[in-house]
Each structure stands twice: as C-alpha cells, then as structure tokens.
ZAKOL-937773 format. One record per residue (C-alpha): residue number from 0; residue in one letter; x, y, z. Coordinates in nm, 2 decimals. Example, Ala and Ser with C-alpha at 12.3 -4.5 7.8 and 13.67 -1.06 7.14 Angstrom:
% ZAKOL-937773
+------+------+--------+--------+--------+
: resi : resn :   east :  north :     up :
+------+------+--------+--------+--------+
:    0 :    a :   1.23 :  -0.45 :   0.78 :
:    1 :    s :   1.37 :  -0.11 :   0.71 :
+------+------+--------+--------+--------+
***
This chain:
% ZAKOL-937773
+------+------+--------+--------+--------+
: resi : resn :   east :  north :     up :
+------+------+--------+--------+--------+
:    0 :    x :  10.03 :   4.29 :  15.18 :
:    1 :    x :   9.74 :   4.37 :  14.94 :
:    2 :    x :   9.79 :   4.66 :  14.70 :
:    3 :    x :   9.50 :   4.89 :  14.59 :
:    4 :    x :   9.47 :   4.95 :  14.22 :
:    5 :    x :   9.37 :   5.32 :  14.17 :
:    6 :    x :   9.27 :   5.51 :  13.86 :
:    7 :    x :   9.58 :   5.71 :  13.78 :
:    8 :    x :   9.60 :   6.06 :  13.64 :
:    9 :    x :   9.57 :   5.94 :  13.28 :
:   10 :    x :   9.58 :   6.29 :  13.12 :
:   11 :    x :   9.65 :   6.64 :  13.22 :
:   12 :    x :   9.31 :   6.78 :  13.10 :
:   13 :    x :   9.08 :   6.52 :  13.25 :
:   14 :    x :   8.96 :   6.45 :  13.60 :
:   15 :    x :   8.87 :   6.08 :  13.54 :
:   16 :    x :   8.76 :   5.84 :  13.28 :
:   17 :    x :   8.53 :   5.55 :  13.18 :
:   18 :    x :   8.65 :   5.20 :  13.28 :
:   19 :    x :   8.66 :   5.06 :  12.92 :
:   20 :    x :   8.75 :   4.70 :  13.00 :
:   21 :    x :   8.95 :   4.47 :  13.23 :
:   22 :    x :   9.24 :   4.29 :  13.07 :
:   23 :    x :   9.28 :   4.06 :  13.36 :
:   24 :    x :   9.02 :   3.86 :  13.56 :
:   25 :    x :   9.00 :   3.78 :  13.92 :
:   26 :    x :   9.25 :   3.51 :  14.01 :
:   27 :    x :   9.49 :   3.59 :  13.73 :
:   28 :    x :   9.86 :   3.62 :  13.81 :
:   29 :    x :  10.00 :   3.97 :  13.74 :
:   30 :    x :  10.36 :   4.07 :  13.68 :
:   31 :    x :  10.50 :   4.43 :  13.72 :
:   32 :    x :  10.42 :   4.62 :  13.41 :
:   33 :    x :  10.13 :   4.40 :  13.30 :
:   34 :    x :   9.83 :   4.58 :  13.15 :
:   35 :    x :   9.54 :   4.54 :  13.39 :
:   36 :    x :   9.26 :   4.75 :  13.24 :
:   37 :    x :   9.18 :   5.01 :  12.98 :
:   38 :    x :   9.05 :   5.36 :  13.07 :
:   39 :    x :   8.86 :   5.57 :  12.81 :
:   40 :    x :   8.94 :   5.94 :  12.85 :
:   41 :    x :   8.82 :   6.24 :  12.64 :
:   42 :    x :   9.08 :   6.17 :  12.37 :
:   43 :    x :   9.21 :   5.82 :  12.40 :
:   44 :    x :   9.19 :   5.47 :  12.55 :
:   45 :    x :   9.48 :   5.43 :  12.80 :
:   46 :    x :   9.61 :   5.12 :  12.96 :
:   47 :    x :   9.66 :   5.09 :  13.34 :
:   48 :    x :   9.98 :   4.89 :  13.41 :
:   49 :    x :  10.06 :   4.70 :  13.73 :
:   50 :    x :  10.30 :   4.85 :  13.97 :
:   51 :    x :  10.33 :   4.54 :  14.18 :
:   52 :    x :  10.33 :   4.16 :  14.12 :
:   53 :    x :  10.07 :   3.93 :  14.26 :
:   54 :    x :   9.72 :   3.80 :  14.19 :
:   55 :    x :   9.42 :   4.01 :  14.10 :
:   56 :    x :   9.21 :   3.94 :  14.41 :
:   57 :    x :   8.91 :   4.16 :  14.35 :
:   58 :    x :   8.76 :   4.38 :  14.08 :
:   59 :    x :   8.60 :   4.67 :  14.27 :
:   60 :    x :   8.47 :   4.87 :  13.97 :
:   61 :    x :   8.32 :   4.68 :  13.69 :
:   62 :    x :   8.40 :   4.75 :  13.32 :
:   63 :    x :   8.14 :   4.98 :  13.17 :
:   64 :    x :   8.12 :   5.22 :  13.46 :
:   65 :    x :   8.14 :   5.58 :  13.34 :
:   66 :    x :   8.30 :   5.89 :  13.49 :
:   67 :    x :   8.53 :   5.71 :  13.74 :
:   68 :    x :   8.72 :   5.99 :  13.93 :
:   69 :    x :   9.10 :   5.99 :  13.95 :
:   70 :    x :   9.24 :   5.79 :  14.25 :
:   71 :    x :   8.93 :   5.58 :  14.28 :
:   72 :    x :   9.01 :   5.22 :  14.39 :
:   73 :    x :   8.91 :   5.00 :  14.10 :
:   74 :    x :   9.07 :   4.67 :  14.22 :
:   75 :    x :   9.28 :   4.49 :  14.47 :
:   76 :    x :   9.61 :   4.30 :  14.40 :
:   77 :    x :   9.71 :   4.03 :  14.65 :
:   78 :    x :  10.08 :   3.97 :  14.72 :
:   79 :    x :  10.22 :   3.62 :  14.77 :
:   80 :    x :  10.09 :   3.46 :  15.09 :
:   81 :    x :   9.79 :   3.69 :  15.12 :
:   82 :    x :   9.44 :   3.55 :  15.16 :
:   83 :    x :   9.10 :   3.69 :  15.08 :
:   84 :    x :   9.08 :   3.87 :  15.42 :
:   85 :    x :   9.37 :   4.10 :  15.31 :
:   86 :    x :   9.13 :   4.25 :  15.05 :
:   87 :    x :   8.88 :   4.37 :  15.31 :
:   88 :    x :   9.15 :   4.50 :  15.54 :
:   89 :    x :   9.31 :   4.70 :  15.26 :
:   90 :    x :   8.97 :   4.85 :  15.16 :
:   91 :    x :   8.89 :   4.92 :  15.52 :
:   92 :    x :   9.22 :   5.10 :  15.57 :
:   93 :    x :   9.15 :   5.31 :  15.26 :
:   94 :    x :   8.80 :   5.40 :  15.39 :
:   95 :    x :   8.59 :   5.12 :  15.25 :
:   96 :    x :   8.49 :   5.03 :  14.90 :
:   97 :    x :   8.18 :   5.24 :  14.92 :
:   98 :    x :   8.38 :   5.56 :  14.95 :
:   99 :    x :   8.65 :   5.45 :  14.71 :
:  100 :    x :   8.43 :   5.38 :  14.41 :
:  101 :    x :   8.08 :   5.43 :  14.29 :
:  102 :    x :   7.85 :   5.23 :  14.51 :
:  103 :    x :   7.68 :   5.05 :  14.22 :
:  104 :    x :   8.01 :   4.92 :  14.11 :
:  105 :    x :   8.19 :   4.84 :  14.44 :
:  106 :    x :   8.13 :   4.47 :  14.43 :
:  107 :    x :   8.33 :   4.16 :  14.35 :
:  108 :    x :   8.26 :   4.00 :  14.01 :
:  109 :    x :   8.10 :   3.69 :  14.16 :
:  110 :    x :   7.87 :   3.90 :  14.38 :
:  111 :    x :   7.77 :   4.12 :  14.10 :
:  112 :    x :   7.70 :   3.83 :  13.86 :
:  113 :    x :   7.48 :   3.66 :  14.12 :
:  114 :    x :   7.29 :   3.98 :  14.20 :
:  115 :    x :   7.22 :   4.05 :  13.83 :
:  116 :    x :   7.10 :   3.69 :  13.78 :
:  117 :    x :   6.86 :   3.73 :  14.07 :
:  118 :    x :   6.72 :   4.06 :  13.95 :
:  119 :    x :   6.39 :   4.05 :  13.76 :
:  120 :    x :   6.44 :   4.16 :  13.40 :
:  121 :    x :   6.23 :   4.47 :  13.43 :
:  122 :    x :   6.44 :   4.60 :  13.71 :
:  123 :    x :   6.79 :   4.53 :  13.58 :
:  124 :    x :   6.99 :   4.85 :  13.56 :
:  125 :    x :   7.24 :   4.93 :  13.28 :
:  126 :    x :   7.61 :   4.91 :  13.36 :
:  127 :    x :   7.65 :   5.28 :  13.41 :
:  128 :    x :   7.32 :   5.33 :  13.60 :
:  129 :    x :   7.13 :   5.45 :  13.30 :
:  130 :    x :   6.95 :   5.26 :  13.02 :
:  131 :    x :   7.20 :   5.13 :  12.76 :
:  132 :    x :   7.21 :   5.28 :  12.42 :
:  133 :    x :   6.95 :   5.10 :  12.21 :
:  134 :    x :   6.77 :   4.95 :  12.51 :
:  135 :    x :   6.39 :   4.97 :  12.48 :
:  136 :    x :   6.21 :   5.18 :  12.75 :
:  137 :    x :   6.05 :   4.99 :  13.04 :
:  138 :    x :   5.70 :   4.88 :  12.97 :
:  139 :    x :   5.72 :   4.93 :  12.59 :
:  140 :    x :   5.63 :   4.65 :  12.35 :
:  141 :    x :   6.00 :   4.62 :  12.26 :
:  142 :    x :   6.09 :   4.58 :  12.62 :
:  143 :    x :   5.83 :   4.31 :  12.67 :
:  144 :    x :   5.95 :   4.13 :  12.37 :
:  145 :    x :   6.31 :   4.14 :  12.49 :
:  146 :    x :   6.22 :   4.02 :  12.83 :
:  147 :    x :   6.02 :   3.73 :  12.68 :
:  148 :    x :   6.33 :   3.61 :  12.50 :
:  149 :    x :   6.29 :   3.77 :  12.15 :
:  150 :    x :   6.55 :   3.68 :  11.89 :
:  151 :    x :   6.72 :   4.02 :  11.92 :
:  152 :    x :   6.75 :   3.98 :  12.30 :
:  153 :    x :   6.87 :   3.62 :  12.28 :
:  154 :    x :   7.14 :   3.70 :  12.02 :
:  155 :    x :   7.28 :   4.00 :  12.22 :
:  156 :    x :   7.56 :   4.00 :  12.47 :
:  157 :    x :   7.35 :   3.99 :  12.79 :
:  158 :    x :   7.36 :   3.80 :  13.12 :
:  159 :    x :   7.05 :   3.65 :  13.28 :
:  160 :    x :   6.81 :   3.93 :  13.36 :
:  161 :    x :   6.86 :   4.11 :  13.03 :
:  162 :    x :   7.16 :   4.33 :  13.13 :
:  163 :    x :   7.37 :   4.43 :  12.83 :
:  164 :    x :   7.74 :   4.42 :  12.86 :
:  165 :    x :   7.90 :   4.67 :  12.62 :
:  166 :    x :   8.21 :   4.89 :  12.65 :
:  167 :    x :   8.15 :   5.27 :  12.69 :
:  168 :    x :   8.30 :   5.32 :  12.34 :
:  169 :    x :   8.07 :   5.07 :  12.19 :
:  170 :    x :   7.77 :   5.24 :  12.36 :
:  171 :    x :   7.88 :   5.58 :  12.23 :
:  172 :    x :   7.93 :   5.46 :  11.87 :
:  173 :    x :   7.60 :   5.27 :  11.88 :
:  174 :    x :   7.42 :   5.60 :  11.98 :
:  175 :    x :   7.61 :   5.79 :  11.71 :
:  176 :    x :   7.54 :   5.53 :  11.43 :
:  177 :    x :   7.19 :   5.44 :  11.56 :
:  178 :    x :   7.28 :   5.07 :  11.61 :
:  179 :    x :   7.04 :   4.87 :  11.84 :
:  180 :    x :   7.27 :   4.69 :  12.08 :
:  181 :    x :   6.99 :   4.43 :  12.15 :
:  182 :    x :   7.06 :   4.29 :  11.80 :
:  183 :    x :   7.44 :   4.29 :  11.84 :
:  184 :    x :   7.64 :   3.98 :  11.93 :
:  185 :    x :   7.94 :   4.06 :  12.15 :
:  186 :    x :   8.28 :   3.91 :  12.06 :
:  187 :    x :   8.47 :   4.07 :  12.35 :
:  188 :    x :   8.56 :   3.90 :  12.68 :
:  189 :    x :   8.27 :   3.71 :  12.83 :
:  190 :    x :   8.05 :   3.81 :  12.53 :
:  191 :    x :   8.10 :   4.18 :  12.59 :
:  192 :    x :   8.00 :   4.41 :  12.30 :
:  193 :    x :   8.31 :   4.60 :  12.17 :
:  194 :    x :   8.38 :   4.85 :  11.90 :
:  195 :    x :   8.43 :   4.60 :  11.62 :
:  196 :    x :   8.08 :   4.44 :  11.69 :
:  197 :    x :   7.91 :   4.78 :  11.66 :
:  198 :    x :   8.10 :   4.86 :  11.34 :
:  199 :    x :   8.00 :   4.52 :  11.19 :
:  200 :    x :   7.64 :   4.58 :  11.28 :
:  201 :    x :   7.64 :   4.92 :  11.13 :
:  202 :    x :   7.80 :   4.79 :  10.80 :
:  203 :    x :   7.55 :   4.50 :  10.78 :
:  204 :    x :   7.23 :   4.71 :  10.82 :
:  205 :    x :   7.27 :   5.09 :  10.86 :
:  206 :    x :   6.97 :   5.23 :  11.04 :
:  207 :    x :   6.80 :   5.52 :  10.86 :
:  208 :    x :   6.60 :   5.79 :  11.04 :
:  209 :    x :   6.23 :   5.73 :  11.04 :
:  210 :    x :   6.04 :   5.95 :  10.78 :
:  211 :    x :   5.84 :   6.23 :  10.91 :
:  212 :    x :   5.47 :   6.29 :  10.83 :
:  213 :    x :   5.56 :   6.51 :  10.53 :
:  214 :    x :   5.77 :   6.23 :  10.38 :
:  215 :    x :   6.11 :   6.38 :  10.47 :
:  216 :    x :   6.37 :   6.21 :  10.70 :
:  217 :    x :   6.32 :   6.32 :  11.06 :
:  218 :    x :   6.59 :   6.52 :  11.23 :
:  219 :    x :   6.80 :   6.32 :  11.46 :
:  220 :    x :   7.00 :   6.41 :  11.78 :
:  221 :    x :   7.33 :   6.25 :  11.85 :
:  222 :    x :   7.45 :   6.29 :  12.22 :
:  223 :    x :   7.78 :   6.46 :  12.27 :
:  224 :    x :   8.08 :   6.23 :  12.32 :
:  225 :    x :   8.34 :   6.31 :  12.58 :
:  226 :    x :   8.59 :   6.40 :  12.31 :
:  227 :    x :   8.34 :   6.63 :  12.13 :
:  228 :    x :   8.27 :   6.81 :  12.46 :
:  229 :    x :   8.65 :   6.85 :  12.53 :
:  230 :    x :   8.70 :   6.99 :  12.18 :
:  231 :    x :   8.41 :   7.23 :  12.22 :
:  232 :    x :   8.54 :   7.35 :  12.56 :
:  233 :    x :   8.90 :   7.40 :  12.46 :
:  234 :    x :   8.84 :   7.57 :  12.13 :
:  235 :    x :   8.57 :   7.80 :  12.28 :
:  236 :    x :   8.82 :   7.90 :  12.56 :
:  237 :    x :   9.09 :   7.95 :  12.29 :
:  238 :    x :   8.88 :   8.17 :  12.07 :
:  239 :    x :   8.74 :   8.38 :  12.36 :
:  240 :    x :   9.06 :   8.42 :  12.57 :
:  241 :    x :   9.35 :   8.41 :  12.32 :
:  242 :    x :   9.40 :   8.72 :  12.11 :
:  243 :    x :   9.45 :   8.56 :  11.76 :
:  244 :    x :   9.62 :   8.74 :  11.47 :
:  245 :    x :   9.67 :   8.59 :  11.13 :
:  246 :    x :   9.95 :   8.60 :  10.87 :
:  247 :    x :   9.93 :   8.44 :  10.52 :
:  248 :    x :  10.19 :   8.38 :  10.26 :
:  249 :    x :  10.20 :   8.20 :   9.92 :
:  250 :    x :  10.47 :   7.94 :   9.87 :
:  251 :    x :  10.59 :   7.81 :   9.53 :
:  252 :    x :  10.57 :   7.43 :   9.54 :
:  253 :    x :  10.72 :   7.32 :   9.21 :
:  254 :    x :  11.07 :   7.25 :   9.35 :
:  255 :    x :  10.93 :   7.06 :   9.65 :
:  256 :    x :  10.70 :   6.85 :   9.44 :
:  257 :    x :  10.98 :   6.76 :   9.20 :
:  258 :    x :  11.21 :   6.66 :   9.49 :
:  259 :    x :  10.93 :   6.46 :   9.65 :
:  260 :    x :  10.87 :   6.27 :   9.33 :
:  261 :    x :  11.24 :   6.19 :   9.30 :
:  262 :    x :  11.26 :   6.08 :   9.67 :
:  263 :    x :  10.95 :   5.85 :   9.63 :
:  264 :    x :  11.07 :   5.69 :   9.31 :
:  265 :    x :  11.15 :   5.33 :   9.42 :
:  266 :    x :  11.17 :   5.43 :   9.79 :
:  267 :    x :  11.04 :   5.21 :  10.06 :
:  268 :    x :  10.88 :   5.50 :  10.25 :
:  269 :    x :  10.64 :   5.73 :  10.05 :
:  270 :    x :  10.68 :   6.09 :  10.16 :
:  271 :    x :  10.38 :   6.32 :  10.16 :
:  272 :    x :  10.38 :   6.70 :  10.11 :
:  273 :    x :  10.27 :   6.72 :  10.48 :
:  274 :    x :  10.59 :   6.54 :  10.59 :
:  275 :    x :  10.80 :   6.81 :  10.42 :
:  276 :    x :  10.58 :   7.08 :  10.59 :
:  277 :    x :  10.61 :   6.93 :  10.93 :
:  278 :    x :  10.99 :   6.92 :  10.91 :
:  279 :    x :  11.01 :   7.27 :  10.76 :
:  280 :    x :  10.79 :   7.40 :  11.04 :
:  281 :    x :  11.03 :   7.25 :  11.30 :
:  282 :    x :  11.33 :   7.39 :  11.12 :
:  283 :    x :  11.17 :   7.73 :  11.11 :
:  284 :    x :  11.11 :   7.71 :  11.49 :
:  285 :    x :  11.48 :   7.64 :  11.53 :
:  286 :    x :  11.56 :   7.95 :  11.32 :
:  287 :    x :  11.30 :   8.17 :  11.49 :
:  288 :    x :  11.27 :   8.03 :  11.85 :
:  289 :    x :  11.05 :   8.32 :  11.96 :
:  290 :    x :  10.76 :   8.13 :  11.81 :
:  291 :    x :  10.85 :   7.81 :  11.99 :
:  292 :    x :  10.68 :   7.93 :  12.31 :
:  293 :    x :  10.37 :   7.88 :  12.53 :
:  294 :    x :  10.19 :   8.15 :  12.72 :
:  295 :    x :  10.14 :   8.11 :  13.10 :
:  296 :    x :  10.00 :   8.37 :  13.33 :
:  297 :    x :  10.33 :   8.42 :  13.51 :
:  298 :    x :  10.58 :   8.36 :  13.23 :
:  299 :    x :  10.64 :   8.27 :  12.86 :
:  300 :    x :  10.78 :   7.92 :  12.83 :
:  301 :    x :  11.05 :   7.87 :  12.56 :
:  302 :    x :  11.05 :   7.51 :  12.45 :
:  303 :    x :  11.38 :   7.32 :  12.42 :
:  304 :    x :  11.27 :   7.09 :  12.13 :
:  305 :    x :  11.07 :   7.15 :  11.82 :
:  306 :    x :  10.77 :   6.92 :  11.88 :
:  307 :    x :  10.51 :   6.95 :  11.60 :
:  308 :    x :  10.15 :   6.85 :  11.66 :
:  309 :    x :   9.98 :   6.70 :  11.35 :
:  310 :    x :   9.60 :   6.75 :  11.33 :
:  311 :    x :   9.43 :   6.41 :  11.25 :
:  312 :    x :   9.06 :   6.38 :  11.18 :
:  313 :    x :   8.89 :   6.09 :  11.35 :
:  314 :    x :   8.53 :   5.97 :  11.38 :
:  315 :    x :   8.51 :   6.14 :  11.73 :
:  316 :    x :   8.68 :   6.46 :  11.64 :
:  317 :    x :   9.02 :   6.62 :  11.59 :
:  318 :    x :   9.32 :   6.47 :  11.76 :
:  319 :    x :   9.68 :   6.62 :  11.75 :
:  320 :    x :   9.95 :   6.36 :  11.80 :
:  321 :    x :  10.30 :   6.50 :  11.84 :
:  322 :    x :  10.61 :   6.43 :  11.64 :
:  323 :    x :  10.88 :   6.51 :  11.90 :
:  324 :    x :  11.21 :   6.68 :  11.79 :
:  325 :    x :  11.10 :   6.69 :  11.43 :
:  326 :    x :  11.39 :   6.93 :  11.35 :
:  327 :    x :  11.65 :   6.65 :  11.41 :
:  328 :    x :  11.46 :   6.36 :  11.25 :
:  329 :    x :  11.48 :   6.25 :  10.88 :
:  330 :    x :  11.18 :   6.29 :  10.65 :
:  331 :    x :  11.14 :   5.91 :  10.63 :
:  332 :    x :  11.13 :   5.89 :  11.01 :
:  333 :    x :  10.88 :   6.17 :  11.03 :
:  334 :    x :  10.66 :   6.01 :  10.76 :
:  335 :    x :  10.66 :   5.67 :  10.94 :
:  336 :    x :  10.59 :   5.83 :  11.28 :
:  337 :    x :  10.29 :   6.03 :  11.14 :
:  338 :    x :  10.14 :   5.72 :  10.98 :
:  339 :    x :  10.18 :   5.52 :  11.30 :
:  340 :    x :  10.05 :   5.79 :  11.53 :
:  341 :    x :   9.75 :   5.88 :  11.30 :
:  342 :    x :   9.66 :   5.51 :  11.28 :
:  343 :    x :   9.64 :   5.48 :  11.66 :
:  344 :    x :   9.47 :   5.82 :  11.69 :
:  345 :    x :   9.18 :   5.69 :  11.48 :
:  346 :    x :   9.12 :   5.40 :  11.71 :
:  347 :    x :   9.17 :   5.60 :  12.03 :
:  348 :    x :   9.50 :   5.42 :  12.12 :
:  349 :    x :   9.73 :   5.72 :  12.18 :
:  350 :    x :   9.91 :   5.76 :  12.51 :
:  351 :    x :   9.85 :   6.09 :  12.69 :
:  352 :    x :  10.21 :   6.20 :  12.64 :
:  353 :    x :  10.17 :   6.15 :  12.27 :
:  354 :    x :   9.91 :   6.42 :  12.23 :
:  355 :    x :   9.98 :   6.65 :  12.53 :
:  356 :    x :  10.21 :   6.95 :  12.49 :
:  357 :    x :  10.38 :   7.03 :  12.16 :
:  358 :    x :  10.54 :   7.35 :  12.02 :
:  359 :    x :  10.31 :   7.42 :  11.72 :
:  360 :    x :  10.03 :   7.25 :  11.53 :
:  361 :    x :  10.01 :   7.18 :  11.16 :
:  362 :    x :   9.66 :   7.15 :  11.02 :
:  363 :    x :   9.64 :   7.05 :  10.66 :
:  364 :    x :   9.32 :   7.06 :  10.46 :
:  365 :    x :   9.48 :   7.08 :  10.12 :
:  366 :    x :   9.38 :   6.72 :  10.04 :
:  367 :    x :   9.02 :   6.84 :  10.05 :
:  368 :    x :   9.08 :   7.11 :   9.80 :
:  369 :    x :   9.06 :   7.40 :  10.05 :
:  370 :    x :   9.27 :   7.69 :   9.91 :
:  371 :    x :   9.31 :   7.89 :  10.24 :
:  372 :    x :   9.17 :   7.89 :  10.59 :
:  373 :    x :   9.26 :   8.01 :  10.94 :
:  374 :    x :   9.28 :   7.76 :  11.23 :
:  375 :    x :   9.21 :   7.81 :  11.60 :
:  376 :    x :   9.51 :   7.79 :  11.83 :
:  377 :    x :   9.54 :   7.48 :  12.05 :
:  378 :    x :   9.65 :   7.62 :  12.39 :
:  379 :    x :   9.90 :   7.63 :  12.56 :
:  380 :    x :  10.07 :   7.64 :  12.22 :
:  381 :    x :  10.11 :   7.99 :  12.08 :
:  382 :    x :  10.06 :   7.92 :  11.71 :
:  383 :    x :   9.90 :   7.69 :  11.45 :
:  384 :    x :   9.98 :   7.67 :  11.08 :
:  385 :    x :   9.68 :   7.62 :  10.84 :
:  386 :    x :   9.79 :   7.46 :  10.51 :
:  387 :    x :   9.58 :   7.49 :  10.19 :
:  388 :    x :   9.59 :   7.30 :   9.87 :
:  389 :    x :   9.88 :   7.32 :   9.62 :
:  390 :    x :   9.72 :   7.47 :   9.30 :
:  391 :    x :   9.82 :   7.57 :   8.96 :
:  392 :    x :   9.80 :   7.95 :   8.95 :
:  393 :    x :   9.93 :   8.23 :   8.72 :
:  394 :    x :  10.23 :   8.41 :   8.86 :
:  395 :    x :  10.48 :   8.67 :   8.74 :
:  396 :    x :  10.84 :   8.53 :   8.72 :
:  397 :    x :  11.16 :   8.73 :   8.78 :
:  398 :    x :  11.17 :   8.83 :   8.41 :
:  399 :    x :  10.82 :   8.98 :   8.44 :
:  400 :    x :  10.66 :   8.71 :   8.24 :
:  401 :    x :  10.32 :   8.56 :   8.33 :
:  402 :    x :  10.37 :   8.18 :   8.38 :
:  403 :    x :  10.19 :   7.89 :   8.55 :
:  404 :    x :  10.32 :   7.77 :   8.88 :
:  405 :    x :  10.21 :   7.54 :   9.17 :
:  406 :    x :  10.13 :   7.76 :   9.47 :
:  407 :    x :  10.02 :   7.68 :   9.82 :
:  408 :    x :   9.88 :   7.93 :  10.07 :
:  409 :    x :   9.96 :   7.89 :  10.44 :
:  410 :    x :   9.82 :   8.09 :  10.72 :
:  411 :    x :   9.98 :   8.13 :  11.07 :
:  412 :    x :   9.74 :   8.19 :  11.36 :
:  413 :    x :   9.94 :   8.33 :  11.65 :
:  414 :    x :   9.88 :   8.43 :  12.01 :
:  415 :    x :   9.96 :   8.80 :  12.03 :
:  416 :    x :  10.03 :   8.78 :  12.40 :
:  417 :    x :  10.34 :   8.56 :  12.33 :
:  418 :    x :  10.42 :   8.63 :  11.97 :
:  419 :    x :  10.46 :   8.97 :  11.81 :
:  420 :    x :  10.35 :   9.04 :  11.46 :
:  421 :    x :  10.70 :   9.09 :  11.33 :
:  422 :    x :  10.82 :   8.77 :  11.50 :
:  423 :    x :  10.54 :   8.57 :  11.33 :
:  424 :    x :  10.62 :   8.73 :  11.00 :
:  425 :    x :  10.99 :   8.63 :  11.03 :
:  426 :    x :  10.89 :   8.27 :  11.11 :
:  427 :    x :  10.65 :   8.25 :  10.82 :
:  428 :    x :  10.93 :   8.39 :  10.59 :
:  429 :    x :  11.17 :   8.12 :  10.72 :
:  430 :    x :  10.91 :   7.85 :  10.65 :
:  431 :    x :  10.85 :   7.99 :  10.29 :
:  432 :    x :  11.22 :   7.99 :  10.22 :
:  433 :    x :  11.25 :   7.63 :  10.33 :
:  434 :    x :  10.95 :   7.51 :  10.12 :
:  435 :    x :  11.07 :   7.69 :   9.81 :
:  436 :    x :  11.43 :   7.56 :   9.86 :
:  437 :    x :  11.34 :   7.21 :   9.97 :
:  438 :    x :  11.69 :   7.06 :   9.97 :
:  439 :    x :  11.74 :   7.26 :  10.29 :
:  440 :    x :  11.46 :   7.05 :  10.45 :
:  441 :    x :  11.67 :   6.74 :  10.38 :
:  442 :    x :  11.98 :   6.87 :  10.55 :
+------+------+--------+--------+--------+
***
C-alpha cells in the first residue's frame, strides 16, 4: 500500500517549517532511514527520514514552499507492487491533496513543470506565492529586461517562464545581504539556488546601499528571519514573565590558565577556557542540584543529568547547542563536542534534540573583551551564566600585599521562582572554587 509522507513535529517550539529541498526525486528507490527532504525550522535545517521502504511516487509539496504546517502530506511513497493509482487512493483516503497541503504546491513535479512552462513570464508566481527576493516588480524596466532574456535572467537558476528556484534559506540570505537572485547561477539540484551560491555572489560583488540625496548611505530594512522572530519572542517572554535576579563573583584565573597551557602543550585537542567553564558549571550543578531545575506551572523539575547549553553566535542569531552529561565527560571530549556542535549550528544543521532542553546555559563574551554582563534566561531553564574576559587586575593577596592577578567576572542570572538567592550563591561559590582549583575540574 502507498504511504503518505507527512511533515513531522520537527521541534518542540515550532508549528511547521519551510520545505528547504527534496533529497530524492520522483521514481527514486527509498530504503528505511533514507533522508527524503530537508525542513527549515526557526533554528535549524532538519532531515525527514523514510519510515518505510519503496519508491517516491509523488512529490506533493514542492521545495521552496514556506510555512508548511505539521502533519501536512508532502509526498507519497509507493510500496512494491503499487501502481500510480495507489497515490490517488491514498490521498483521497486522507482527504485529498488540496486539504493536505497548500493548494499552490499540491501537484506532481511533472504537472508543476508543465504548468510553469505554459505560464506567460509576467504571470509566473514565485515558489512561495510571493515575489522572490531580488525579483523586479512587474511592469518595471528590470522586469521587462528579465522577461526579454537579459544576461542576468539567462544566467540565473530559472525554468521557462522566468520562475526562480531558490531554497528558503538562500532567499532569506539574499534579502539580508542585498544579493539580486536574478544574477545568481544555481548549483543545487536542477539548477536550484542554494546558500553557497548566494554567499559566492555576496563575496564577488557586495551590494552597497544607494546614496541618499544628501550624499549619505540610505537606511535599509532587512526582513525578520524565522530565527530572529523566535529569538525575539522567547527572550521577550523570558524578560517579562521570569523574575530574574543576578549574582556576580570574581574568579582568580592564574591556576586555570597555567593548567590549560600545560594541557595544550603538544596535545592533539586544544582546550579553551570555555571548555573548563562548561565542565565546572556541570560539576557545580552536581554539587548544588537545586540549581539544576526547570520551572513549570504545576511543579519544579529536577534534571537527572547536567546538560550544559553553550551559546553560539551565528549569522541568523544566537543558538544554544547542548553538551549532554558534561559532568561525566572529559575536557577533551567536551572540547571536541563543542567545536562539532558549533560548526553545525553556524550552518543550521543541528537536530532539534541537540538544542532543546538543557540544564543551564553558558554565555561567554570574554573573547570580545567584555568585562561583565548579565544574560537573559533561556526558558524553561532556571539559570544562565554570563562569562566576562579574564583580565589582569590589582588584587590583595593573603599577606595583605597588592599584586597583579588574572581575574574573570561571572554573573549568574537565575529564575527566582525556582532558585532562591542563597541557593544561587552556593552554586556560584562552588563554581568559583572549581575554577580557582582547576585540578578538581579534571577529576
């Protein structure tokens, strides 16, 4: 029997996603576990894997369609022995393709291609039902030039009729970087414009804002991305609804820096100061488990493991991949995992389970020279640690002498509904003890 391919619940905080691209084409054989398509959510690009073996009989929702709701039928998989009639029967039993997916996209690939080819250039809609980023307005000289086969139009990834094929991520980046997609040659499947094409176009000829009448660069407006909207929504809710309180402490870093230098001498894995802090934060959670909690309206949840979220800055915004069970992993394992997770975070390739949940977040701005700051809690976590730069400062030693030392200021932001002030202070004291006695971080 034919199996319907539906958009799964790809992340806990999203109701759908953009169909980034199909990894299989109609007629391809599919094995269980094969990657069928990629969905772009607010925070990552997620693969949809096949739950059944067979042949991809029909693509119902084309790549490039935005805001596809969860459980929408996006394709049909034929089992051995099925013929084309099984596709229509499966869709009819489900309620029909028109109700299962956006009407503009609920067509087989062949039918869509023929319809686009037959459409006059001036009437060709963009893939998502709106003009593509960088597409000239209808009736403008640029549009007339493109329709007449201008060099820009002929070199772009378009099908007959002038329709641009570009991934949602490519369109978003093109708008952000002011890259005209009409002048971009696609290197993706079937000439589709993908991220690397937009990046290459940006690097070749960055587009500057047009000067104003007064000779100054004109202001520009960059549309919000899905990730930026999600960040804005979650942090606004956190700041408005979570009663933050803040605790700061100075940590002597000389012993830790000396130990790090010794560990990195000739070592295959280079440890960063942040790697030590991540493990120290996890060990402090083990020592003060009252901070390893999440607030829910009906209960406080005590986490079993010390899972540390690490804030990573990307082009689209802040992402927090999670180092699971950081209290039982070696520093070298933590260092390698952070590098790997951060690399995939920057290209939107994290899986939902890799950035969802977590015990506590570490946000480190020390590499930018920031001495001290207070971070906003990432719900449902109850705390976030803001890490400043390690700086040479004058301090008074135990003998009462004024000496120079390397000092780092850290600030804990905590949810007062779940964490009391004294509890937060005990956790911060435990963290400071670990950082100033770094051999304990290795144990």
